[in-house]
Chimera marker file (.cmm) of the C-alpha trace (Angstrom):
<marker_set name="trace">
<marker id="1" x="-175.854" y="-59.215" z="-53.755" r="1" g="1" b="0" radius="0.5"/>
<marker id="2" x="-177.571" y="-58.602" z="-50.427" r="1" g="1" b="0" radius="0.5"/>
<marker id="3" x="-176.800" y="-54.926" z="-49.978" r="1" g="1" b="0" radius="0.5"/>
<marker id="4" x="-180.365" y="-54.044" z="-50.932" r="1" g="1" b="0" radius="0.5"/>
<marker id="5" x="-181.462" y="-55.599" z="-47.607" r="1" g="1" b="0" radius="0.5"/>
<marker id="6" x="-179.584" y="-52.922" z="-45.640" r="1" g="1" b="0" radius="0.5"/>
<marker id="7" x="-180.344" y="-49.864" z="-47.776" r="1" g="1" b="0" radius="0.5"/>
<marker id="8" x="-179.439" y="-46.655" z="-45.992" r="1" g="1" b="0" radius="0.5"/>
<marker id="9" x="-178.374" y="-48.421" z="-42.800" r="1" g="1" b="0" radius="0.5"/>
<marker id="10" x="-174.573" y="-48.648" z="-42.929" r="1" g="1" b="0" radius="0.5"/>
<marker id="11" x="-172.214" y="-46.035" z="-41.422" r="1" g="1" b="0" radius="0.5"/>
<marker id="12" x="-168.937" y="-47.125" z="-43.049" r="1" g="1" b="0" radius="0.5"/>
<marker id="13" x="-167.996" y="-49.371" z="-45.951" r="1" g="1" b="0" radius="0.5"/>
<marker id="14" x="-164.359" y="-50.263" z="-46.506" r="1" g="1" b="0" radius="0.5"/>
<marker id="15" x="-162.886" y="-51.611" z="-49.724" r="1" g="1" b="0" radius="0.5"/>
<marker id="16" x="-159.249" y="-52.442" z="-49.044" r="1" g="1" b="0" radius="0.5"/>
<marker id="17" x="-157.131" y="-53.792" z="-51.885" r="1" g="1" b="0" radius="0.5"/>
<marker id="18" x="-160.018" y="-54.955" z="-54.049" r="1" g="1" b="0" radius="0.5"/>
<marker id="19" x="-161.185" y="-52.127" z="-56.363" r="1" g="1" b="0" radius="0.5"/>
<marker id="20" x="-158.094" y="-52.560" z="-58.566" r="1" g="1" b="0" radius="0.5"/>
<marker id="21" x="-159.395" y="-56.038" z="-59.462" r="1" g="1" b="0" radius="0.5"/>
<marker id="22" x="-162.872" y="-54.948" z="-60.558" r="1" g="1" b="0" radius="0.5"/>
<marker id="23" x="-163.950" y="-54.617" z="-64.153" r="1" g="1" b="0" radius="0.5"/>
<marker id="24" x="-165.421" y="-51.196" z="-64.982" r="1" g="1" b="0" radius="0.5"/>
<marker id="25" x="-169.023" y="-52.432" z="-64.836" r="1" g="1" b="0" radius="0.5"/>
<marker id="26" x="-168.380" y="-54.179" z="-61.492" r="1" g="1" b="0" radius="0.5"/>
<marker id="27" x="-166.864" y="-51.007" z="-60.079" r="1" g="1" b="0" radius="0.5"/>
<marker id="28" x="-169.905" y="-49.008" z="-61.189" r="1" g="1" b="0" radius="0.5"/>
<marker id="29" x="-172.196" y="-51.568" z="-59.534" r="1" g="1" b="0" radius="0.5"/>
<marker id="30" x="-170.146" y="-51.508" z="-56.321" r="1" g="1" b="0" radius="0.5"/>
<marker id="31" x="-170.181" y="-47.700" z="-56.123" r="1" g="1" b="0" radius="0.5"/>
<marker id="32" x="-173.938" y="-47.578" z="-56.739" r="1" g="1" b="0" radius="0.5"/>
<marker id="33" x="-174.577" y="-50.267" z="-54.109" r="1" g="1" b="0" radius="0.5"/>
<marker id="34" x="-172.274" y="-48.525" z="-51.627" r="1" g="1" b="0" radius="0.5"/>
<marker id="35" x="-174.018" y="-45.197" z="-52.189" r="1" g="1" b="0" radius="0.5"/>
<marker id="36" x="-177.461" y="-46.750" z="-51.731" r="1" g="1" b="0" radius="0.5"/>
<marker id="37" x="-176.398" y="-48.724" z="-48.656" r="1" g="1" b="0" radius="0.5"/>
<marker id="38" x="-174.678" y="-45.934" z="-46.717" r="1" g="1" b="0" radius="0.5"/>
<marker id="39" x="-176.605" y="-43.707" z="-44.343" r="1" g="1" b="0" radius="0.5"/>
<marker id="40" x="-176.626" y="-40.010" z="-45.143" r="1" g="1" b="0" radius="0.5"/>
<marker id="41" x="-173.272" y="-38.847" z="-43.825" r="1" g="1" b="0" radius="0.5"/>
<marker id="42" x="-171.873" y="-42.383" z="-44.241" r="1" g="1" b="0" radius="0.5"/>
<marker id="43" x="-168.302" y="-42.954" z="-45.366" r="1" g="1" b="0" radius="0.5"/>
<marker id="44" x="-166.633" y="-45.132" z="-47.980" r="1" g="1" b="0" radius="0.5"/>
<marker id="45" x="-162.953" y="-45.876" z="-47.303" r="1" g="1" b="0" radius="0.5"/>
<marker id="46" x="-160.946" y="-47.273" z="-50.204" r="1" g="1" b="0" radius="0.5"/>
<marker id="47" x="-157.355" y="-48.470" z="-50.300" r="1" g="1" b="0" radius="0.5"/>
<marker id="48" x="-155.684" y="-49.384" z="-53.594" r="1" g="1" b="0" radius="0.5"/>
<marker id="49" x="-152.116" y="-49.857" z="-54.783" r="1" g="1" b="0" radius="0.5"/>
<marker id="50" x="-150.322" y="-47.094" z="-56.632" r="1" g="1" b="0" radius="0.5"/>
<marker id="51" x="-149.090" y="-48.811" z="-59.785" r="1" g="1" b="0" radius="0.5"/>
<marker id="52" x="-147.298" y="-45.718" z="-61.039" r="1" g="1" b="0" radius="0.5"/>
<marker id="53" x="-144.328" y="-43.688" z="-59.887" r="1" g="1" b="0" radius="0.5"/>
<marker id="54" x="-141.077" y="-44.828" z="-58.356" r="1" g="1" b="0" radius="0.5"/>
<marker id="55" x="-142.562" y="-47.821" z="-56.530" r="1" g="1" b="0" radius="0.5"/>
<marker id="56" x="-143.606" y="-49.497" z="-59.798" r="1" g="1" b="0" radius="0.5"/>
<marker id="57" x="-140.259" y="-51.149" z="-60.697" r="1" g="1" b="0" radius="0.5"/>
<marker id="58" x="-139.906" y="-52.480" z="-57.153" r="1" g="1" b="0" radius="0.5"/>
<marker id="59" x="-143.411" y="-53.958" z="-57.261" r="1" g="1" b="0" radius="0.5"/>
<marker id="60" x="-142.700" y="-55.621" z="-60.609" r="1" g="1" b="0" radius="0.5"/>
<marker id="61" x="-139.416" y="-57.116" z="-59.361" r="1" g="1" b="0" radius="0.5"/>
<marker id="62" x="-141.115" y="-58.312" z="-56.169" r="1" g="1" b="0" radius="0.5"/>
<marker id="63" x="-143.883" y="-60.100" z="-58.092" r="1" g="1" b="0" radius="0.5"/>
<marker id="64" x="-141.447" y="-61.568" z="-60.622" r="1" g="1" b="0" radius="0.5"/>
<marker id="65" x="-138.858" y="-62.945" z="-58.206" r="1" g="1" b="0" radius="0.5"/>
<marker id="66" x="-140.591" y="-63.493" z="-54.892" r="1" g="1" b="0" radius="0.5"/>
<marker id="67" x="-143.998" y="-64.544" z="-56.181" r="1" g="1" b="0" radius="0.5"/>
<marker id="68" x="-142.741" y="-66.023" z="-59.488" r="1" g="1" b="0" radius="0.5"/>
<marker id="69" x="-145.253" y="-64.113" z="-61.596" r="1" g="1" b="0" radius="0.5"/>
<marker id="70" x="-144.768" y="-63.018" z="-65.183" r="1" g="1" b="0" radius="0.5"/>
<marker id="71" x="-143.765" y="-59.328" z="-65.065" r="1" g="1" b="0" radius="0.5"/>
<marker id="72" x="-146.430" y="-58.457" z="-67.706" r="1" g="1" b="0" radius="0.5"/>
<marker id="73" x="-144.805" y="-55.056" z="-68.307" r="1" g="1" b="0" radius="0.5"/>
<marker id="74" x="-142.493" y="-54.180" z="-71.182" r="1" g="1" b="0" radius="0.5"/>
<marker id="75" x="-139.536" y="-51.891" z="-70.483" r="1" g="1" b="0" radius="0.5"/>
<marker id="76" x="-141.414" y="-49.095" z="-72.280" r="1" g="1" b="0" radius="0.5"/>
<marker id="77" x="-144.455" y="-49.595" z="-70.041" r="1" g="1" b="0" radius="0.5"/>
<marker id="78" x="-142.294" y="-49.586" z="-66.902" r="1" g="1" b="0" radius="0.5"/>
<marker id="79" x="-140.702" y="-46.317" z="-67.962" r="1" g="1" b="0" radius="0.5"/>
<marker id="80" x="-144.080" y="-44.780" z="-68.817" r="1" g="1" b="0" radius="0.5"/>
<marker id="81" x="-145.503" y="-45.905" z="-65.462" r="1" g="1" b="0" radius="0.5"/>
<marker id="82" x="-142.571" y="-44.500" z="-63.497" r="1" g="1" b="0" radius="0.5"/>
<marker id="83" x="-143.300" y="-41.103" z="-65.035" r="1" g="1" b="0" radius="0.5"/>
<marker id="84" x="-147.024" y="-41.345" z="-64.273" r="1" g="1" b="0" radius="0.5"/>
<marker id="85" x="-148.185" y="-42.040" z="-67.802" r="1" g="1" b="0" radius="0.5"/>
<marker id="86" x="-150.996" y="-44.465" z="-68.512" r="1" g="1" b="0" radius="0.5"/>
<marker id="87" x="-150.128" y="-48.108" z="-69.134" r="1" g="1" b="0" radius="0.5"/>
<marker id="88" x="-152.469" y="-50.547" z="-70.886" r="1" g="1" b="0" radius="0.5"/>
<marker id="89" x="-154.446" y="-52.391" z="-68.256" r="1" g="1" b="0" radius="0.5"/>
<marker id="90" x="-154.303" y="-56.167" z="-68.047" r="1" g="1" b="0" radius="0.5"/>
<marker id="91" x="-157.016" y="-57.982" z="-69.990" r="1" g="1" b="0" radius="0.5"/>
<marker id="92" x="-157.917" y="-59.771" z="-66.770" r="1" g="1" b="0" radius="0.5"/>
<marker id="93" x="-157.578" y="-57.344" z="-63.826" r="1" g="1" b="0" radius="0.5"/>
<marker id="94" x="-158.997" y="-59.935" z="-61.444" r="1" g="1" b="0" radius="0.5"/>
<marker id="95" x="-155.523" y="-61.482" z="-61.204" r="1" g="1" b="0" radius="0.5"/>
<marker id="96" x="-153.310" y="-58.522" z="-62.032" r="1" g="1" b="0" radius="0.5"/>
<marker id="97" x="-152.495" y="-54.959" z="-61.021" r="1" g="1" b="0" radius="0.5"/>
<marker id="98" x="-150.962" y="-54.134" z="-64.406" r="1" g="1" b="0" radius="0.5"/>
<marker id="99" x="-151.996" y="-50.719" z="-65.649" r="1" g="1" b="0" radius="0.5"/>
<marker id="100" x="-154.235" y="-49.934" z="-62.680" r="1" g="1" b="0" radius="0.5"/>
<marker id="101" x="-154.419" y="-46.150" z="-62.278" r="1" g="1" b="0" radius="0.5"/>
<marker id="102" x="-155.791" y="-44.885" z="-58.980" r="1" g="1" b="0" radius="0.5"/>
<marker id="103" x="-156.419" y="-41.481" z="-60.592" r="1" g="1" b="0" radius="0.5"/>
<marker id="104" x="-159.061" y="-43.032" z="-62.866" r="1" g="1" b="0" radius="0.5"/>
<marker id="105" x="-160.616" y="-44.724" z="-59.843" r="1" g="1" b="0" radius="0.5"/>
<marker id="106" x="-160.775" y="-41.373" z="-58.019" r="1" g="1" b="0" radius="0.5"/>
<marker id="107" x="-162.613" y="-39.819" z="-60.959" r="1" g="1" b="0" radius="0.5"/>
<marker id="108" x="-165.196" y="-42.620" z="-60.963" r="1" g="1" b="0" radius="0.5"/>
<marker id="109" x="-165.599" y="-42.449" z="-57.187" r="1" g="1" b="0" radius="0.5"/>
<marker id="110" x="-166.118" y="-38.673" z="-57.328" r="1" g="1" b="0" radius="0.5"/>
<marker id="111" x="-169.156" y="-39.162" z="-59.564" r="1" g="1" b="0" radius="0.5"/>
<marker id="112" x="-171.059" y="-40.692" z="-56.602" r="1" g="1" b="0" radius="0.5"/>
<marker id="113" x="-169.089" y="-39.535" z="-53.554" r="1" g="1" b="0" radius="0.5"/>
<marker id="114" x="-167.341" y="-36.482" z="-52.176" r="1" g="1" b="0" radius="0.5"/>
<marker id="115" x="-163.663" y="-37.258" z="-51.714" r="1" g="1" b="0" radius="0.5"/>
<marker id="116" x="-162.853" y="-35.801" z="-48.303" r="1" g="1" b="0" radius="0.5"/>
<marker id="117" x="-159.318" y="-36.989" z="-47.797" r="1" g="1" b="0" radius="0.5"/>
<marker id="118" x="-156.497" y="-38.845" z="-49.525" r="1" g="1" b="0" radius="0.5"/>
<marker id="119" x="-153.430" y="-40.247" z="-47.844" r="1" g="1" b="0" radius="0.5"/>
<marker id="120" x="-150.553" y="-41.895" z="-49.670" r="1" g="1" b="0" radius="0.5"/>
<marker id="121" x="-148.679" y="-44.589" z="-47.792" r="1" g="1" b="0" radius="0.5"/>
<marker id="122" x="-146.218" y="-45.546" z="-46.365" r="1" g="1" b="0" radius="0.5"/>
<marker id="123" x="-144.499" y="-42.142" z="-46.508" r="1" g="1" b="0" radius="0.5"/>
<marker id="124" x="-145.754" y="-38.583" z="-46.008" r="1" g="1" b="0" radius="0.5"/>
<marker id="125" x="-144.576" y="-37.737" z="-49.507" r="1" g="1" b="0" radius="0.5"/>
<marker id="126" x="-146.253" y="-37.221" z="-52.901" r="1" g="1" b="0" radius="0.5"/>
<marker id="127" x="-148.151" y="-40.179" z="-54.384" r="1" g="1" b="0" radius="0.5"/>
<marker id="128" x="-145.421" y="-40.972" z="-56.921" r="1" g="1" b="0" radius="0.5"/>
<marker id="129" x="-143.065" y="-41.829" z="-54.050" r="1" g="1" b="0" radius="0.5"/>
<marker id="130" x="-145.555" y="-44.188" z="-52.380" r="1" g="1" b="0" radius="0.5"/>
<marker id="131" x="-147.050" y="-47.605" z="-52.990" r="1" g="1" b="0" radius="0.5"/>
<marker id="132" x="-150.604" y="-47.287" z="-51.695" r="1" g="1" b="0" radius="0.5"/>
<marker id="133" x="-153.339" y="-44.695" z="-51.378" r="1" g="1" b="0" radius="0.5"/>
<marker id="134" x="-156.289" y="-44.394" z="-49.009" r="1" g="1" b="0" radius="0.5"/>
<marker id="135" x="-159.340" y="-42.432" z="-50.098" r="1" g="1" b="0" radius="0.5"/>
<marker id="136" x="-162.046" y="-41.380" z="-47.620" r="1" g="1" b="0" radius="0.5"/>
<marker id="137" x="-165.359" y="-40.394" z="-49.186" r="1" g="1" b="0" radius="0.5"/>
<marker id="138" x="-168.714" y="-39.247" z="-47.952" r="1" g="1" b="0" radius="0.5"/>
<marker id="139" x="-172.000" y="-40.105" z="-49.544" r="1" g="1" b="0" radius="0.5"/>
<marker id="140" x="-173.351" y="-37.443" z="-51.869" r="1" g="1" b="0" radius="0.5"/>
<marker id="141" x="-176.927" y="-36.583" z="-51.081" r="1" g="1" b="0" radius="0.5"/>
<marker id="142" x="-177.555" y="-34.581" z="-54.267" r="1" g="1" b="0" radius="0.5"/>
<marker id="143" x="-177.900" y="-37.720" z="-56.411" r="1" g="1" b="0" radius="0.5"/>
<marker id="144" x="-181.005" y="-39.733" z="-57.055" r="1" g="1" b="0" radius="0.5"/>
<marker id="145" x="-180.822" y="-43.506" z="-57.147" r="1" g="1" b="0" radius="0.5"/>
<marker id="146" x="-179.938" y="-44.890" z="-60.557" r="1" g="1" b="0" radius="0.5"/>
<link id1="1" id2="2" r="1" g="1" b="0" radius="0.2"/>
<link id1="2" id2="3" r="1" g="1" b="0" radius="0.2"/>
<link id1="3" id2="4" r="1" g="1" b="0" radius="0.2"/>
<link id1="4" id2="5" r="1" g="1" b="0" radius="0.2"/>
<link id1="5" id2="6" r="1" g="1" b="0" radius="0.2"/>
<link id1="6" id2="7" r="1" g="1" b="0" radius="0.2"/>
<link id1="7" id2="8" r="1" g="1" b="0" radius="0.2"/>
<link id1="8" id2="9" r="1" g="1" b="0" radius="0.2"/>
<link id1="9" id2="10" r="1" g="1" b="0" radius="0.2"/>
<link id1="10" id2="11" r="1" g="1" b="0" radius="0.2"/>
<link id1="11" id2="12" r="1" g="1" b="0" radius="0.2"/>
<link id1="12" id2="13" r="1" g="1" b="0" radius="0.2"/>
<link id1="13" id2="14" r="1" g="1" b="0" radius="0.2"/>
<link id1="14" id2="15" r="1" g="1" b="0" radius="0.2"/>
<link id1="15" id2="16" r="1" g="1" b="0" radius="0.2"/>
<link id1="16" id2="17" r="1" g="1" b="0" radius="0.2"/>
<link id1="17" id2="18" r="1" g="1" b="0" radius="0.2"/>
<link id1="18" id2="19" r="1" g="1" b="0" radius="0.2"/>
<link id1="19" id2="20" r="1" g="1" b="0" radius="0.2"/>
<link id1="20" id2="21" r="1" g="1" b="0" radius="0.2"/>
<link id1="21" id2="22" r="1" g="1" b="0" radius="0.2"/>
<link id1="22" id2="23" r="1" g="1" b="0" radius="0.2"/>
<link id1="23" id2="24" r="1" g="1" b="0" radius="0.2"/>
<link id1="24" id2="25" r="1" g="1" b="0" radius="0.2"/>
<link id1="25" id2="26" r="1" g="1" b="0" radius="0.2"/>
<link id1="26" id2="27" r="1" g="1" b="0" radius="0.2"/>
<link id1="27" id2="28" r="1" g="1" b="0" radius="0.2"/>
<link id1="28" id2="29" r="1" g="1" b="0" radius="0.2"/>
<link id1="29" id2="30" r="1" g="1" b="0" radius="0.2"/>
<link id1="30" id2="31" r="1" g="1" b="0" radius="0.2"/>
<link id1="31" id2="32" r="1" g="1" b="0" radius="0.2"/>
<link id1="32" id2="33" r="1" g="1" b="0" radius="0.2"/>
<link id1="33" id2="34" r="1" g="1" b="0" radius="0.2"/>
<link id1="34" id2="35" r="1" g="1" b="0" radius="0.2"/>
<link id1="35" id2="36" r="1" g="1" b="0" radius="0.2"/>
<link id1="36" id2="37" r="1" g="1" b="0" radius="0.2"/>
<link id1="37" id2="38" r="1" g="1" b="0" radius="0.2"/>
<link id1="38" id2="39" r="1" g="1" b="0" radius="0.2"/>
<link id1="39" id2="40" r="1" g="1" b="0" radius="0.2"/>
<link id1="40" id2="41" r="1" g="1" b="0" radius="0.2"/>
<link id1="41" id2="42" r="1" g="1" b="0" radius="0.2"/>
<link id1="42" id2="43" r="1" g="1" b="0" radius="0.2"/>
<link id1="43" id2="44" r="1" g="1" b="0" radius="0.2"/>
<link id1="44" id2="45" r="1" g="1" b="0" radius="0.2"/>
<link id1="45" id2="46" r="1" g="1" b="0" radius="0.2"/>
<link id1="46" id2="47" r="1" g="1" b="0" radius="0.2"/>
<link id1="47" id2="48" r="1" g="1" b="0" radius="0.2"/>
<link id1="48" id2="49" r="1" g="1" b="0" radius="0.2"/>
<link id1="49" id2="50" r="1" g="1" b="0" radius="0.2"/>
<link id1="50" id2="51" r="1" g="1" b="0" radius="0.2"/>
<link id1="51" id2="52" r="1" g="1" b="0" radius="0.2"/>
<link id1="52" id2="53" r="1" g="1" b="0" radius="0.2"/>
<link id1="53" id2="54" r="1" g="1" b="0" radius="0.2"/>
<link id1="54" id2="55" r="1" g="1" b="0" radius="0.2"/>
<link id1="55" id2="56" r="1" g="1" b="0" radius="0.2"/>
<link id1="56" id2="57" r="1" g="1" b="0" radius="0.2"/>
<link id1="57" id2="58" r="1" g="1" b="0" radius="0.2"/>
<link id1="58" id2="59" r="1" g="1" b="0" radius="0.2"/>
<link id1="59" id2="60" r="1" g="1" b="0" radius="0.2"/>
<link id1="60" id2="61" r="1" g="1" b="0" radius="0.2"/>
<link id1="61" id2="62" r="1" g="1" b="0" radius="0.2"/>
<link id1="62" id2="63" r="1" g="1" b="0" radius="0.2"/>
<link id1="63" id2="64" r="1" g="1" b="0" radius="0.2"/>
<link id1="64" id2="65" r="1" g="1" b="0" radius="0.2"/>
<link id1="65" id2="66" r="1" g="1" b="0" radius="0.2"/>
<link id1="66" id2="67" r="1" g="1" b="0" radius="0.2"/>
<link id1="67" id2="68" r="1" g="1" b="0" radius="0.2"/>
<link id1="68" id2="69" r="1" g="1" b="0" radius="0.2"/>
<link id1="69" id2="70" r="1" g="1" b="0" radius="0.2"/>
<link id1="70" id2="71" r="1" g="1" b="0" radius="0.2"/>
<link id1="71" id2="72" r="1" g="1" b="0" radius="0.2"/>
<link id1="72" id2="73" r="1" g="1" b="0" radius="0.2"/>
<link id1="73" id2="74" r="1" g="1" b="0" radius="0.2"/>
<link id1="74" id2="75" r="1" g="1" b="0" radius="0.2"/>
<link id1="75" id2="76" r="1" g="1" b="0" radius="0.2"/>
<link id1="76" id2="77" r="1" g="1" b="0" radius="0.2"/>
<link id1="77" id2="78" r="1" g="1" b="0" radius="0.2"/>
<link id1="78" id2="79" r="1" g="1" b="0" radius="0.2"/>
<link id1="79" id2="80" r="1" g="1" b="0" radius="0.2"/>
<link id1="80" id2="81" r="1" g="1" b="0" radius="0.2"/>
<link id1="81" id2="82" r="1" g="1" b="0" radius="0.2"/>
<link id1="82" id2="83" r="1" g="1" b="0" radius="0.2"/>
<link id1="83" id2="84" r="1" g="1" b="0" radius="0.2"/>
<link id1="84" id2="85" r="1" g="1" b="0" radius="0.2"/>
<link id1="85" id2="86" r="1" g="1" b="0" radius="0.2"/>
<link id1="86" id2="87" r="1" g="1" b="0" radius="0.2"/>
<link id1="87" id2="88" r="1" g="1" b="0" radius="0.2"/>
<link id1="88" id2="89" r="1" g="1" b="0" radius="0.2"/>
<link id1="89" id2="90" r="1" g="1" b="0" radius="0.2"/>
<link id1="90" id2="91" r="1" g="1" b="0" radius="0.2"/>
<link id1="91" id2="92" r="1" g="1" b="0" radius="0.2"/>
<link id1="92" id2="93" r="1" g="1" b="0" radius="0.2"/>
<link id1="93" id2="94" r="1" g="1" b="0" radius="0.2"/>
<link id1="94" id2="95" r="1" g="1" b="0" radius="0.2"/>
<link id1="95" id2="96" r="1" g="1" b="0" radius="0.2"/>
<link id1="96" id2="97" r="1" g="1" b="0" radius="0.2"/>
<link id1="97" id2="98" r="1" g="1" b="0" radius="0.2"/>
<link id1="98" id2="99" r="1" g="1" b="0" radius="0.2"/>
<link id1="99" id2="100" r="1" g="1" b="0" radius="0.2"/>
<link id1="100" id2="101" r="1" g="1" b="0" radius="0.2"/>
<link id1="101" id2="102" r="1" g="1" b="0" radius="0.2"/>
<link id1="102" id2="103" r="1" g="1" b="0" radius="0.2"/>
<link id1="103" id2="104" r="1" g="1" b="0" radius="0.2"/>
<link id1="104" id2="105" r="1" g="1" b="0" radius="0.2"/>
<link id1="105" id2="106" r="1" g="1" b="0" radius="0.2"/>
<link id1="106" id2="107" r="1" g="1" b="0" radius="0.2"/>
<link id1="107" id2="108" r="1" g="1" b="0" radius="0.2"/>
<link id1="108" id2="109" r="1" g="1" b="0" radius="0.2"/>
<link id1="109" id2="110" r="1" g="1" b="0" radius="0.2"/>
<link id1="110" id2="111" r="1" g="1" b="0" radius="0.2"/>
<link id1="111" id2="112" r="1" g="1" b="0" radius="0.2"/>
<link id1="112" id2="113" r="1" g="1" b="0" radius="0.2"/>
<link id1="113" id2="114" r="1" g="1" b="0" radius="0.2"/>
<link id1="114" id2="115" r="1" g="1" b="0" radius="0.2"/>
<link id1="115" id2="116" r="1" g="1" b="0" radius="0.2"/>
<link id1="116" id2="117" r="1" g="1" b="0" radius="0.2"/>
<link id1="117" id2="118" r="1" g="1" b="0" radius="0.2"/>
<link id1="118" id2="119" r="1" g="1" b="0" radius="0.2"/>
<link id1="119" id2="120" r="1" g="1" b="0" radius="0.2"/>
<link id1="120" id2="121" r="1" g="1" b="0" radius="0.2"/>
<link id1="121" id2="122" r="1" g="1" b="0" radius="0.2"/>
<link id1="122" id2="123" r="1" g="1" b="0" radius="0.2"/>
<link id1="123" id2="124" r="1" g="1" b="0" radius="0.2"/>
<link id1="124" id2="125" r="1" g="1" b="0" radius="0.2"/>
<link id1="125" id2="126" r="1" g="1" b="0" radius="0.2"/>
<link id1="126" id2="127" r="1" g="1" b="0" radius="0.2"/>
<link id1="127" id2="128" r="1" g="1" b="0" radius="0.2"/>
<link id1="128" id2="129" r="1" g="1" b="0" radius="0.2"/>
<link id1="129" id2="130" r="1" g="1" b="0" radius="0.2"/>
<link id1="130" id2="131" r="1" g="1" b="0" radius="0.2"/>
<link id1="131" id2="132" r="1" g="1" b="0" radius="0.2"/>
<link id1="132" id2="133" r="1" g="1" b="0" radius="0.2"/>
<link id1="133" id2="134" r="1" g="1" b="0" radius="0.2"/>
<link id1="134" id2="135" r="1" g="1" b="0" radius="0.2"/>
<link id1="135" id2="136" r="1" g="1" b="0" radius="0.2"/>
<link id1="136" id2="137" r="1" g="1" b="0" radius="0.2"/>
<link id1="137" id2="138" r="1" g="1" b="0" radius="0.2"/>
<link id1="138" id2="139" r="1" g="1" b="0" radius="0.2"/>
<link id1="139" id2="140" r="1" g="1" b="0" radius="0.2"/>
<link id1="140" id2="141" r="1" g="1" b="0" radius="0.2"/>
<link id1="141" id2="142" r="1" g="1" b="0" radius="0.2"/>
<link id1="142" id2="143" r="1" g="1" b="0" radius="0.2"/>
<link id1="143" id2="144" r="1" g="1" b="0" radius="0.2"/>
<link id1="144" id2="145" r="1" g="1" b="0" radius="0.2"/>
<link id1="145" id2="146" r="1" g="1" b="0" radius="0.2"/>
</marker_set>
């Protein structure tokens, strides 16, 4: 709520492991604030979990057994997620990763930023074989403040 005090003064903003917990309106507000706060040529670096692909069942098992959380996913949703299909997002994403799709996030980010680079982690393999993605963006200068 204080980003307006540093408008156009920040070189880099990082958002590691938090965007997946934002409601759509909060994400829009964050992206607008980040765009307004970054200097021209500034960068936004985002890291979010990949809740699709082959890592999904392992993440669900980890949360269920090690963290003692309700799995939230049905078998049908797990199968859909493994094959990269959309899964219904949790009603309360603040406390859940269920149904988070980094591809939707990328689309929203690209409305305000230029996506310069993506890197899936921890392996140098396609996203569906990884558990996390990093997105490096530069501020678009062709937009007016909204």
